[in-house]
GUMI-552108 format. One line per field, with one value per residue: residue in one letter; chain; x, y, z of N, C-alpha, C in turn. Coordinates in nm, 4 decimals, always signed. Layout:
residu	(A, ...)
chaine	(A, ...)
n.u	(X, ...)
n.v	(Y, ...)
n.w	(Z, ...)
ca.u	(X, ...)
ca.v	(Y, ...)
ca.w	(Z, ...)
c.u	(X, ...)
c.v	(Y, ...)
c.w	(Z, ...)
This chain:
residu	(X, X, X, X, X, X, X, X, X, X, X, X, X, X, X, X, X, X, X, X, X, X, X, X, X, X, X, X, X, X, X, X, X, X, X, X, X, X, X, X, X, X, X, X, X, X, X, X, X, X, X, X, X, X, X, X, X, X, X, X, X, X, X, X, X, X, X, X, X, X, X, X, X, X, X, X, X, X, X, X, X, X, X, X, X, X, X, X, X, X, X, X, X, X, X, X, X, X, X, X, X, X, X, X, X, X, X, X, X, X, X, X, X, X, X, X, X, X, X, X, X, X, X, X, X, X, X, X, X, X, X, X, X, X, X, X, X, X, X, X, X, X, X, X, X, X, X, X, X, X, X, X, X, X, X, X, X, X, X, X, X, X, X, X, X, X, X, X, X, X, X, X, X, X, X, X, X, X, X, X, X, X, X, X, X, X, X, X, X, X, X, X, X, X, X, X, X, X, X, X, X, X, X, X, X, X, X, X, X, X, X, X)
chaine	(A, A, A, A, A, A, A, A, A, A, A, A, A, A, A, A, A, A, A, A, A, A, A, A, A, A, A, A, A, A, A, A, A, A, A, A, A, A, A, A, A, A, A, A, A, A, A, A, A, A, A, A, A, A, A, A, A, A, A, A, A, A, A, A, A, A, A, A, A, A, A, A, A, A, A, A, A, A, A, A, A, A, A, A, A, A, A, A, A, A, A, A, A, A, A, A, A, A, A, A, A, A, A, A, A, A, A, A, A, A, A, A, A, A, A, A, A, A, A, A, A, A, A, A, A, A, A, A, A, A, A, A, A, A, A, A, A, A, A, A, A, A, A, A, A, A, A, A, A, A, A, A, A, A, A, A, A, A, A, A, A, A, A, A, A, A, A, A, A, A, A, A, A, A, A, A, A, A, A, A, A, A, A, A, A, A, A, A, A, A, A, A, A, A, A, A, A, A, A, A, A, A, A, A, A, A, A, A, A, A, A, A)
n.u	(+1.6487, +1.8238, +1.6795, +1.5232, +1.4207, +1.5279, +1.3788, +1.4740, +1.3994, +1.5352, +1.5991, +1.6161, +1.6070, +1.8263, +2.0114, +2.0439, +1.8364, +1.7150, +1.8493, +1.9855, +1.9419, +1.6602, +1.5421, +1.6602, +1.5594, +1.2822, +1.2643, +1.3523, +1.1486, +0.9290, +1.0040, +1.0086, +0.7367, +0.6381, +0.7561, +0.6566, +0.3824, +0.2979, +0.2541, +0.2534, +0.4928, +0.3726, +0.1353, +0.2458, +0.3915, +0.1830, +0.0519, +0.2497, +0.2839, +0.0242, -0.0099, +0.1895, +0.0920, -0.1505, -0.0842, +0.1563, +0.3772, +0.4928, +0.5341, +0.3532, +0.1021, +0.1439, +0.1775, -0.0736, -0.2579, -0.1566, -0.0145, +0.2624, +0.5952, +0.7563, +1.0296, +1.1609, +1.0858, +1.2068, +1.4755, +1.5198, +1.4663, +1.6385, +1.9057, +2.2212, +2.4499, +2.6755, +2.6542, +2.7751, +2.8696, +2.6369, +2.5244, +2.4327, +2.5476, +2.5654, +2.8326, +2.8026, +2.5704, +2.6413, +2.8184, +2.6379, +2.4590, +2.6319, +2.6693, +2.4207, +2.2081, +2.0659, +1.8995, +1.9287, +1.7480, +1.7078, +1.4389, +1.2982, +1.1367, +1.2728, +1.4548, +1.6496, +1.9177, +1.9914, +1.9521, +2.1447, +2.3720, +2.3713, +2.4040, +2.6605, +2.8137, +2.7794, +2.8900, +2.7333, +2.6692, +2.7896, +2.6772, +2.4149, +2.1650, +1.9908, +1.8368, +1.5560, +1.4185, +1.2018, +1.1555, +1.1806, +0.9457, +0.7482, +0.6697, +0.4994, +0.4812, +0.5638, +0.3094, +0.1646, +0.0108, +0.0644, +0.3292, +0.4760, +0.3905, +0.4920, +0.7687, +0.7865, +0.7007, +0.8985, +1.1281, +1.0569, +0.9497, +0.8122, +0.5862, +0.5535, +0.7966, +0.9447, +1.0903, +1.0083, +1.1785, +1.1517, +1.0966, +0.8538, +0.5204, +0.2730, +0.3774, +0.4673, +0.2260, +0.1061, +0.2919, +0.2553, -0.0111, +0.0192, +0.1408, +0.3966, +0.6644, +0.7336, +0.9453, +0.9902, +1.1737, +1.2395, +1.2245, +1.0121, +0.7734, +0.5333, +0.3768, +0.2289, -0.0269, +0.0398, +0.3092, +0.5869, +0.8307, +1.0217, +1.2955, +1.5600, +1.7611, +1.8924, +2.1256, +2.0729, +1.9356, +1.9946, +1.9611, +1.6871, +1.6064, +1.5773, +1.3272, +1.1591)
n.v	(+3.2675, +3.1092, +3.0168, +2.8228, +2.4815, +2.2150, +1.9456, +1.6575, +1.4238, +1.1025, +0.8911, +0.9405, +1.2074, +1.3161, +1.1499, +0.9482, +0.6947, +0.5468, +0.4116, +0.1726, +0.0987, +0.1112, -0.0733, -0.3104, -0.3227, -0.3321, -0.5764, -0.7470, -0.7081, -0.8087, -1.0780, -1.1467, -1.1288, -1.3275, -1.5553, -1.5525, -1.5130, -1.6910, -1.6379, -1.6058, -1.4634, -1.2532, -1.1905, -1.1153, -0.8892, -0.7171, -0.6893, -0.5705, -0.3224, -0.2195, -0.1869, -0.0005, +0.2214, +0.2670, +0.3059, +0.4389, +0.2973, -0.0289, -0.1956, -0.1124, -0.1977, -0.4734, -0.5164, -0.4361, -0.6055, -0.8635, -0.9201, -0.8998, -0.9117, -0.6188, -0.5647, -0.7954, -0.7988, -0.5599, -0.6137, -0.8354, -0.7349, -0.5275, -0.5910, -0.5747, -0.6521, -0.4915, -0.2028, +0.0505, +0.0663, +0.0905, +0.3328, +0.6491, +0.9622, +1.3128, +1.5101, +1.7842, +1.8203, +1.7625, +1.9747, +2.1875, +2.1378, +2.1681, +2.4414, +2.5404, +2.7295, +2.6562, +2.3895, +2.0430, +1.7645, +1.4221, +1.2581, +0.9766, +0.7037, +0.4731, +0.1925, +0.2240, +0.1269, +0.1052, +0.3738, +0.5108, +0.3931, +0.4881, +0.7622, +0.7620, +0.6644, +0.8695, +1.0795, +1.2519, +1.2156, +1.3638, +1.6073, +1.6279, +1.6794, +1.5086, +1.1852, +1.0345, +0.7403, +0.4783, +0.3027, +0.4679, +0.6023, +0.4363, +0.2710, +0.4221, +0.5457, +0.8229, +0.9099, +0.9453, +1.1466, +1.0982, +1.0085, +1.2380, +1.4105, +1.2795, +1.3117, +1.5941, +1.6396, +1.5001, +1.6457, +1.8957, +2.0897, +2.3638, +2.3368, +2.5451, +2.6587, +2.4868, +2.3253, +2.1072, +1.8846, +1.7016, +1.4260, +1.3166, +1.3781, +1.3200, +1.3091, +1.5692, +1.7028, +1.6324, +1.7505, +2.0219, +2.0574, +2.0420, +2.2778, +2.3348, +2.4705, +2.3783, +2.1897, +2.0625, +1.8128, +1.7717, +1.7166, +1.7939, +2.0135, +2.1146, +2.2562, +2.1760, +2.3291, +2.2989, +2.2968, +2.4904, +2.5517, +2.4392, +2.2356, +2.1102, +1.9652, +1.9055, +2.0380, +2.2760, +2.4219, +2.6515, +2.8719, +2.9232, +2.9310, +3.1642, +3.2609, +3.1166)
n.w	(+3.1921, +3.3412, +3.5569, +3.4602, +3.4041, +3.2130, +3.0549, +2.9125, +2.6666, +2.5691, +2.3564, +2.0096, +2.0515, +2.1995, +2.0883, +1.7907, +1.7588, +1.5651, +1.3387, +1.4312, +1.7075, +1.7779, +1.5858, +1.6833, +1.9489, +1.8980, +1.7617, +1.9657, +2.1534, +2.0120, +1.9879, +2.2560, +2.3198, +2.1518, +2.2721, +2.5387, +2.5284, +2.3455, +2.0713, +1.7104, +1.4759, +1.3246, +1.4694, +1.7135, +1.6399, +1.5639, +1.8119, +1.9721, +1.8408, +1.8627, +2.1423, +2.1867, +2.0449, +2.1797, +2.4504, +2.4679, +2.5305, +2.4796, +2.6944, +2.8954, +2.8066, +2.8148, +3.0881, +3.1853, +3.0562, +3.0548, +3.2797, +3.2863, +3.4118, +3.4697, +3.5153, +3.4311, +3.1619, +3.0635, +3.1133, +2.9456, +2.6913, +2.6406, +2.5806, +2.4361, +2.1761, +2.1260, +2.2350, +2.2145, +1.9519, +1.8150, +1.8639, +1.7401, +1.7378, +1.7603, +1.8302, +1.8621, +2.0028, +2.2646, +2.3176, +2.3002, +2.5131, +2.7238, +2.7290, +2.7726, +2.9742, +3.2977, +3.4862, +3.3912, +3.3090, +3.2497, +3.1022, +3.0438, +2.8713, +2.8635, +3.0144, +3.3178, +3.3281, +3.0588, +2.9804, +3.1350, +3.0279, +2.7630, +2.8122, +2.9209, +2.7054, +2.5179, +2.6500, +2.7907, +3.0494, +3.2524, +3.2282, +3.2982, +3.5506, +3.6794, +3.6422, +3.5122, +3.4605, +3.3313, +3.5440, +3.7694, +3.7666, +3.8402, +3.6362, +3.4762, +3.1954, +2.9722, +2.7381, +2.9802, +3.2256, +3.4949, +3.5253, +3.4553, +3.6612, +3.8837, +3.8504, +3.8633, +4.1262, +4.2715, +4.2138, +4.2967, +4.1215, +3.9373, +3.6836, +3.5031, +3.4822, +3.3388, +3.0510, +2.8053, +2.6013, +2.3183, +2.0852, +2.0412, +1.9703, +2.1194, +2.3817, +2.4152, +2.4033, +2.6470, +2.8226, +2.7598, +2.8386, +3.1089, +3.1640, +3.0775, +2.8722, +2.5333, +2.3179, +2.0047, +1.8600, +1.5424, +1.1873, +1.0488, +0.8856, +0.9776, +1.2713, +1.5581, +1.7700, +2.0391, +2.0502, +2.1175, +2.0030, +1.7281, +1.6476, +1.4435, +1.5560, +1.8845, +1.9002, +1.7782, +1.9573, +2.1114, +1.9483, +1.9268, +2.1870, +2.3387, +2.2717, +2.4249)
ca.u	(+1.6830, +1.8942, +1.5861, +1.4462, +1.4661, +1.5090, +1.3509, +1.5127, +1.3842, +1.6653, +1.6063, +1.5752, +1.6107, +1.9678, +2.0896, +1.9601, +1.8163, +1.6418, +1.9203, +2.0311, +1.8920, +1.5169, +1.5128, +1.7013, +1.4637, +1.1534, +1.2776, +1.3604, +1.0148, +0.8446, +1.0442, +0.9643, +0.5921, +0.6224, +0.7928, +0.5806, +0.2384, +0.2695, +0.2031, +0.3455, +0.5619, +0.2798, +0.0470, +0.3277, +0.4214, +0.0600, +0.0250, +0.3507, +0.2517, -0.1037, +0.0125, +0.2690, +0.0043, -0.2558, -0.0353, +0.2830, +0.4839, +0.4483, +0.5388, +0.2342, -0.0026, +0.1738, +0.1489, -0.2179, -0.3400, -0.0967, +0.0563, +0.4059, +0.6884, +0.8258, +1.1752, +1.2035, +1.0676, +1.3088, +1.6071, +1.5276, +1.4521, +1.7390, +2.0393, +2.2826, +2.5814, +2.7782, +2.5721, +2.8534, +2.8795, +2.5030, +2.4834, +2.4616, +2.5424, +2.6319, +2.9025, +2.7546, +2.4666, +2.7114, +2.8679, +2.5236, +2.4082, +2.7292, +2.6557, +2.2803, +2.1825, +1.9538, +1.9129, +1.8992, +1.7008, +1.6682, +1.3057, +1.2923, +1.0579, +1.3645, +1.5011, +1.7577, +2.0500, +2.0139, +1.9626, +2.2752, +2.4745, +2.3720, +2.4609, +2.8052, +2.8724, +2.7755, +2.9574, +2.6354, +2.6413, +2.8391, +2.6096, +2.2758, +2.1520, +1.9120, +1.7885, +1.4303, +1.3847, +1.0656, +1.1445, +1.1638, +0.8094, +0.6597, +0.6244, +0.3941, +0.5607, +0.5048, +0.2560, +0.0763, +0.0379, +0.1120, +0.4749, +0.5197, +0.3659, +0.5852, +0.8970, +0.7741, +0.6964, +1.0277, +1.2277, +1.0044, +0.9493, +0.6930, +0.5853, +0.5606, +0.9384, +1.0088, +1.0852, +1.0184, +1.2405, +1.1040, +1.0644, +0.7206, +0.4136, +0.1846, +0.4450, +0.4683, +0.0892, +0.0890, +0.3753, +0.1905, -0.1320, +0.0615, +0.1907, +0.5366, +0.7016, +0.7628, +1.0340, +0.9784, +1.2905, +1.1784, +1.2545, +0.8844, +0.7444, +0.4158, +0.3993, +0.1011, -0.0423, +0.0984, +0.4549, +0.6331, +0.9499, +1.0681, +1.4364, +1.6011, +1.8511, +1.9188, +2.2401, +2.0205, +1.8426, +2.0283, +1.9152, +1.5483, +1.5749, +1.5373, +1.1847, +1.0850)
ca.v	(+3.1345, +3.0308, +2.9588, +2.7203, +2.3428, +2.1471, +1.8023, +1.6017, +1.2846, +1.0458, +0.8310, +1.0255, +1.3476, +1.3457, +1.0675, +0.8894, +0.5526, +0.4823, +0.3204, +0.0448, +0.0631, +0.0835, -0.2020, -0.4183, -0.3287, -0.3786, -0.7203, -0.8149, -0.7050, -0.9024, -1.2138, -1.1676, -1.1533, -1.4601, -1.6587, -1.5523, -1.5155, -1.7991, -1.5841, -1.6112, -1.3367, -1.1505, -1.1508, -1.0466, -0.7568, -0.6374, -0.6594, -0.4735, -0.1918, -0.1753, -0.1382, +0.1223, +0.3299, +0.2913, +0.3423, +0.5102, +0.2005, -0.1682, -0.2532, -0.0815, -0.2885, -0.6079, -0.5174, -0.4232, -0.7112, -0.9964, -0.9363, -0.9139, -0.8530, -0.5146, -0.5747, -0.9057, -0.7537, -0.4609, -0.6796, -0.9242, -0.6639, -0.4223, -0.6488, -0.5362, -0.7139, -0.3871, -0.0824, +0.1672, +0.0696, +0.1138, +0.4702, +0.7554, +1.0816, +1.4329, +1.5757, +1.9216, +1.8176, +1.7709, +2.1112, +2.2750, +2.1170, +2.2222, +2.5873, +2.5777, +2.7622, +2.5914, +2.2477, +1.9513, +1.6365, +1.3226, +1.2036, +0.8764, +0.5822, +0.3590, +0.1481, +0.3057, +0.0760, +0.1464, +0.5197, +0.5499, +0.3482, +0.5834, +0.8875, +0.7425, +0.6507, +0.9991, +1.1805, +1.3450, +1.1803, +1.4670, +1.7338, +1.6256, +1.6904, +1.3968, +1.0924, +0.9661, +0.6335, +0.4293, +0.2444, +0.5754, +0.6552, +0.3223, +0.2190, +0.5079, +0.6167, +0.9270, +1.0432, +0.9463, +1.2608, +1.0548, +1.0060, +1.3780, +1.4671, +1.2167, +1.3799, +1.7311, +1.6342, +1.4546, +1.7511, +2.0227, +2.1798, +2.4292, +2.3069, +2.6687, +2.6937, +2.3728, +2.3138, +1.9671, +1.8697, +1.5683, +1.3978, +1.2567, +1.4778, +1.2932, +1.3453, +1.7156, +1.7469, +1.6211, +1.8530, +2.1517, +2.0597, +2.0620, +2.4145, +2.3481, +2.5081, +2.2551, +2.1935, +1.9402, +1.7800, +1.7142, +1.7793, +1.8257, +2.1551, +2.1577, +2.2733, +2.1756, +2.4435, +2.2744, +2.3026, +2.6297, +2.5679, +2.3195, +2.2366, +1.9880, +1.8945, +1.9752, +2.1255, +2.4050, +2.4717, +2.7839, +2.9763, +2.9570, +2.9217, +3.2952, +3.2790, +3.0406)
ca.w	(+3.1438, +3.4413, +3.6514, +3.3916, +3.4072, +3.0853, +3.0619, +2.7827, +2.6278, +2.5327, +2.2233, +1.8973, +2.0933, +2.2242, +1.9953, +1.6857, +1.7872, +1.4556, +1.2475, +1.4863, +1.8403, +1.7759, +1.5227, +1.7737, +2.0599, +1.8454, +1.7357, +2.0947, +2.2135, +1.9378, +2.0248, +2.3938, +2.3142, +2.0925, +2.3699, +2.6645, +2.5026, +2.2535, +1.9459, +1.5985, +1.4517, +1.2777, +1.5788, +1.8141, +1.5851, +1.5750, +1.9525, +2.0170, +1.7836, +1.9189, +2.2784, +2.1787, +2.0010, +2.2795, +2.5832, +2.4625, +2.5571, +2.4716, +2.8286, +2.9743, +2.7626, +2.8633, +3.2322, +3.2089, +2.9985, +3.0640, +3.4066, +3.2602, +3.5083, +3.3932, +3.5294, +3.3456, +3.0242, +3.0281, +3.1121, +2.8295, +2.5629, +2.6262, +2.5776, +2.3094, +2.1565, +2.1379, +2.2309, +2.1725, +1.8059, +1.7615, +1.8946, +1.6444, +1.8228, +1.7106, +1.9422, +1.8790, +2.1065, +2.3935, +2.3331, +2.3226, +2.6484, +2.8184, +2.7314, +2.7922, +3.1153, +3.3639, +3.5205, +3.2817, +3.3606, +3.1503, +3.1297, +2.9373, +2.8894, +2.8575, +3.1462, +3.3732, +3.2924, +2.9200, +2.9771, +3.1880, +2.9329, +2.6513, +2.8608, +2.9351, +2.5716, +2.4501, +2.7312, +2.8469, +3.1890, +3.3442, +3.1975, +3.3434, +3.6965, +3.7313, +3.5393, +3.5434, +3.3672, +3.3530, +3.6775, +3.8673, +3.7549, +3.8685, +3.5077, +3.4199, +3.0950, +2.8892, +2.7715, +3.0972, +3.3137, +3.6270, +3.5246, +3.4588, +3.7954, +3.9779, +3.8342, +3.9136, +4.2738, +4.3241, +4.1955, +4.3472, +4.0070, +3.8856, +3.5397, +3.4247, +3.4675, +3.2738, +2.9055, +2.7639, +2.4696, +2.2810, +1.9452, +2.0371, +1.9870, +2.2335, +2.5061, +2.4223, +2.4314, +2.7920, +2.8861, +2.7415, +2.9210, +3.2482, +3.1778, +3.0356, +2.7371, +2.4600, +2.2017, +1.9250, +1.7783, +1.4227, +1.0587, +0.9865, +0.8634, +1.0541, +1.4142, +1.6293, +1.8600, +2.1710, +2.0351, +2.1196, +1.9199, +1.6574, +1.6081, +1.3749, +1.6462, +2.0110, +1.8742, +1.7323, +2.0592, +2.1631, +1.8568, +1.9522, +2.3290, +2.3922, +2.2478, +2.5248)
c.u	(+1.7467, +1.8008, +1.5030, +1.5073, +1.4305, +1.4859, +1.3755, +1.4718, +1.5218, +1.6697, +1.5423, +1.5536, +1.7559, +2.0609, +1.9921, +1.9506, +1.7573, +1.7232, +1.9460, +1.9606, +1.7438, +1.4830, +1.5479, +1.6011, +1.3288, +1.1549, +1.2805, +1.2243, +0.9208, +0.8772, +1.0031, +0.8161, +0.5640, +0.6462, +0.6934, +0.4296, +0.1993, +0.2115, +0.3038, +0.3997, +0.4658, +0.1906, +0.1239, +0.3620, +0.3010, +0.0343, +0.1229, +0.3169, +0.1232, -0.0853, +0.0942, +0.1809, -0.0994, -0.2029, +0.0943, +0.4029, +0.4255, +0.4387, +0.4096, +0.1178, +0.0192, +0.1473, -0.0012, -0.2963, -0.2848, -0.0188, +0.2062, +0.4881, +0.7713, +0.9771, +1.2303, +1.1952, +1.1786, +1.4478, +1.6240, +1.5310, +1.5548, +1.8798, +2.0980, +2.4193, +2.6958, +2.7077, +2.6486, +2.8604, +2.7455, +2.4564, +2.5243, +2.4386, +2.6231, +2.7007, +2.8594, +2.6449, +2.5305, +2.7626, +2.7537, +2.4712, +2.5029, +2.7111, +2.5139, +2.2541, +2.0618, +1.9824, +1.8697, +1.8668, +1.6636, +1.5355, +1.2736, +1.1996, +1.1449, +1.4041, +1.6271, +1.8962, +2.0869, +2.0352, +2.0997, +2.3883, +2.4849, +2.4362, +2.6125, +2.8738, +2.8822, +2.8502, +2.8634, +2.6125, +2.6861, +2.7668, +2.4661, +2.2714, +2.0737, +1.8661, +1.6625, +1.4006, +1.2501, +1.0492, +1.1184, +1.0203, +0.7058, +0.5920, +0.4996, +0.4614, +0.4876, +0.4233, +0.1631, +0.1098, +0.0965, +0.2637, +0.5343, +0.5061, +0.4599, +0.7220, +0.8921, +0.7732, +0.8329, +1.1333, +1.1821, +0.9961, +0.8119, +0.6899, +0.5953, +0.7038, +1.0174, +0.9914, +1.1077, +1.0701, +1.2233, +1.0947, +0.9217, +0.6119, +0.3172, +0.2470, +0.4489, +0.3291, +0.0607, +0.1675, +0.3095, +0.0664, -0.1000, +0.1225, +0.3336, +0.5482, +0.7482, +0.8506, +1.0251, +1.1034, +1.2404, +1.2267, +1.1264, +0.8599, +0.6264, +0.4514, +0.2644, +0.0938, +0.0193, +0.2516, +0.4974, +0.7496, +0.9830, +1.2145, +1.4687, +1.6886, +1.8636, +2.0387, +2.1958, +1.9385, +1.8691, +1.9700, +1.7722, +1.5108, +1.5266, +1.3885, +1.0983, +1.0755)
c.v	(+3.0471, +2.9647, +2.8479, +2.5816, +2.2778, +1.9991, +1.7438, +1.4552, +1.2344, +1.0007, +0.9188, +1.1714, +1.3895, +1.2606, +1.0027, +0.7391, +0.4760, +0.3832, +0.1811, +0.0044, +0.0275, -0.0465, -0.3215, -0.4343, -0.3820, -0.5288, -0.7991, -0.8183, -0.8040, -1.0460, -1.2468, -1.2031, -1.2910, -1.5693, -1.6668, -1.5514, -1.6217, -1.7540, -1.6057, -1.4715, -1.2250, -1.0994, -1.0739, -0.9057, -0.6649, -0.5959, -0.5551, -0.3337, -0.1349, -0.1177, -0.0098, +0.2408, +0.3661, +0.3506, +0.4233, +0.4218, +0.0605, -0.2300, -0.2312, -0.1720, -0.4297, -0.6203, -0.5220, -0.5462, -0.8521, -1.0191, -0.9545, -0.8459, -0.7475, -0.5244, -0.6836, -0.8643, -0.6587, -0.5233, -0.7637, -0.8489, -0.5536, -0.4794, -0.6261, -0.6017, -0.6144, -0.2525, +0.0373, +0.1786, +0.1010, +0.2582, +0.5643, +0.8885, +1.1942, +1.5027, +1.7195, +1.9297, +1.8302, +1.9125, +2.2078, +2.2614, +2.1753, +2.3735, +2.6337, +2.6080, +2.6872, +2.4464, +2.1616, +1.8142, +1.5465, +1.2611, +1.1056, +0.7612, +0.4568, +0.3155, +0.2213, +0.2578, +0.1172, +0.2965, +0.5659, +0.5066, +0.4440, +0.7149, +0.8767, +0.7358, +0.7858, +1.1083, +1.2825, +1.3226, +1.2877, +1.6009, +1.7399, +1.6204, +1.5759, +1.3121, +1.0247, +0.8682, +0.5748, +0.3640, +0.3498, +0.6262, +0.5461, +0.2727, +0.2903, +0.5981, +0.7355, +0.8581, +1.0473, +1.0651, +1.2194, +1.0520, +1.1453, +1.4342, +1.4077, +1.2830, +1.5203, +1.7340, +1.5999, +1.5644, +1.8869, +2.1290, +2.2393, +2.4036, +2.4309, +2.7160, +2.5806, +2.3792, +2.1670, +1.9600, +1.7242, +1.5525, +1.3462, +1.3610, +1.4450, +1.3310, +1.4971, +1.7692, +1.7395, +1.7290, +1.9899, +2.1647, +2.0827, +2.2003, +2.4360, +2.4156, +2.3813, +2.2812, +2.0590, +1.9239, +1.7043, +1.7880, +1.8178, +1.9756, +2.2037, +2.1720, +2.2790, +2.2900, +2.4234, +2.2685, +2.4490, +2.6546, +2.4345, +2.3376, +2.1050, +1.9005, +1.9754, +2.0683, +2.2638, +2.4771, +2.6146, +2.8962, +3.0186, +2.9635, +3.0537, +3.3204, +3.2065, +3.1159)
c.w	(+3.2525, +3.5406, +3.5889, +3.4130, +3.2748, +3.1109, +2.9228, +2.7720, +2.5840, +2.3865, +2.1167, +1.9371, +2.1153, +2.1385, +1.8979, +1.7073, +1.6696, +1.3722, +1.3052, +1.6158, +1.8382, +1.7030, +1.6112, +1.8882, +2.0121, +1.8181, +1.8667, +2.1647, +2.1438, +1.9776, +2.1680, +2.3962, +2.2544, +2.1966, +2.4850, +2.6455, +2.4001, +2.1213, +1.8341, +1.5710, +1.4121, +1.3895, +1.6858, +1.7687, +1.5981, +1.7188, +2.0056, +1.9684, +1.8425, +2.0591, +2.2782, +2.1408, +2.1067, +2.4089, +2.5825, +2.4896, +2.5501, +2.6094, +2.9055, +2.9348, +2.8133, +3.0132, +3.2553, +3.1673, +3.0172, +3.1931, +3.3916, +3.3696, +3.4348, +3.4007, +3.4369, +3.1985, +2.9812, +3.0218, +2.9855, +2.6964, +2.5410, +2.6468, +2.4387, +2.2952, +2.1737, +2.1251, +2.1769, +2.0203, +1.7403, +1.7786, +1.7820, +1.7158, +1.7613, +1.8282, +1.9642, +1.9842, +2.2447, +2.4184, +2.3638, +2.4653, +2.7523, +2.8351, +2.7630, +2.9399, +3.1701, +3.3981, +3.4028, +3.3400, +3.2437, +3.1947, +3.0168, +2.9730, +2.8889, +2.9991, +3.1895, +3.3284, +3.1498, +2.9111, +3.0244, +3.0945, +2.8143, +2.6947, +2.8762, +2.7986, +2.5012, +2.5264, +2.7893, +2.9959, +3.2866, +3.3256, +3.2474, +3.4963, +3.7583, +3.6134, +3.5906, +3.4303, +3.4080, +3.4904, +3.7848, +3.8726, +3.7764, +3.7422, +3.4561, +3.3157, +3.0349, +2.7798, +2.8933, +3.1872, +3.4489, +3.6343, +3.5301, +3.6003, +3.8989, +3.9703, +3.8933, +4.0661, +4.3312, +4.3176, +4.2490, +4.2398, +3.9801, +3.7353, +3.4521, +3.4063, +3.4011, +3.1220, +2.8698, +2.6210, +2.4272, +2.1300, +1.9297, +2.0647, +2.1008, +2.3680, +2.5246, +2.4528, +2.5817, +2.8648, +2.8772, +2.8284, +3.0680, +3.2705, +3.1345, +2.8990, +2.6662, +2.3391, +2.1316, +1.8407, +1.6562, +1.2985, +0.9852, +0.9759, +0.9469, +1.2009, +1.4849, +1.7297, +1.9985, +2.1652, +2.0264, +2.0255, +1.8551, +1.6199, +1.5389, +1.4639, +1.7750, +1.9955, +1.8286, +1.8390, +2.1032, +2.0769, +1.8859, +2.0983, +2.3885, +2.3754, +2.3492, +2.6567)
């Protein structure tokens, strides 16, 4: 176990972004699309969702089809009135990561400034060895294999010695195809063949980690 490297997604994996953060980001992205592409609310919502489903990130569709400046987009859509009050985090996750053997790397599609802010708020910043946000991957977000390979090259990692911990199945499918072990953070009962372990929370990870 000590020779393994853990790759952790951030949102809805290490903290719960669904109640407050995701609705705020989705609204901000929709408003950005309305302003910069001249669409009404309904059309902007459809476009945002379509790009997210097709590319794994709304940003990638905007870059490819509209020449959107990714830095400007991320800065405009990740502004929060009080981020700390919006975070929902189980302290048991912090205790589990502290006791989990092996290197721990954050691998997120979110921008770096936001990622680092969440890690500081949750107290996870001192427990991780490296942070890879979407800027570090030249805006090639998960589930694109290019982003995974860029991280592996930068860290000198063998994917067969890595464990990807995620809430997103498409991202886990890519990780598995590259040779990683996979952990799905989910309350669902089904387990796709490319998922090695399912846990309800990262706080439960130690119980099944030996099977990996």
